[in-house]
N, C-alpha and C positions, 0 to 999 in steps of 0.2 A: 490444414491449420487447426490448431486446438480451438475449442469454443470457450476456453477459459484463459485468464491472465493471472499473474501475481500482482497484487497491489499493496501499497503502503497506505494506511489511513491514520489520521489523527482524530481522536474523539475528545470532546470537551467534558467537563465534569458532569454533564447531564447525559452523556452517552451519544450525543449528536456528532455526526461526522463533520469536521470543520476543515479537513484537508485530505486530499487523495492524490496519489501518483502511481502510474504503472511502474512496477518494480522490475524493469528490464533495461538493459543498456540501450541508448538511443542508436540511431543509424550510424553514428561515428564510433560506437563502442564505448561511449562515455557513460559511466554509472553515476547517477545522482540520487539523492533521497531527501525526504522531508523530515523535519524534526519538530517536536512540540516547542511552543514558545513559553509555556508556563508549567510549573510542576503539577497543576491540576489536569493537564492534557496528557493523554496516553497515546502511544504509538503502537500500531499493530501491523503485522504482515498478514495479508489475506491471500490464501492460495485458492485456486479454482474460482476466481472472480469472473462472472459472466461477461463476455465481450459485448453483448448487447446493451448492458448497463453502461459499460465504459464508453460506448459509442454514442450515447445520448448527448445531444448538443444543447438542449434546453436546460438551463441551470436548475429550474424548479423540478423538472422531471428527474434529472440526475440526482438531486438532493433527496427526493422522495425514494427513488429506487435504491440508491446506495444505503441509505439508512434502513430501509426495509430488508435489504439483503444481509447486512451485517448483524441485524437483530434476529435473523432467522436461524433455525437449527441447521440449515444447509451451509451456513457460512463456516469457513475454517479459519478462525482468527488465532494468531499467536502474538501475545504481548511481547514487545521487544523494546530496545533502547537504541539511541544513536550510537552509543559505544559498541553495542553488539553488531549493528550494521557495519560500522567501521572495521570491526574485527573480521566479519565475514568477508568483506571486500579485500582486506589484507591477506587473508588465507587464500582467496581466489588468485590474487596477484602472485603470491608465493608459489602456488601450484603451477602457474603459467611461467614461472621463472622471471618475473618482472620485478 
């Protein structure tokens, strides 16, 4: 098993992570994603997100760790939009003939 995950995060106008979700289908194959609630919030895809951060169960420890990671040079963030996520999902379904 890889030690990294793909994540979606939402950052507020101050750059703080205010939402996060693992960017993989659930055990039933259902794909969901999160979207910003205001224009000042930004949505990012984060590749190579450390599993050990995603596994944290203490909310304060998770908040500190995720903000530290996405601000680091090790983070691989790509700015995206809900429309782009929908388009990616549609292309995936088309490729699967669904």
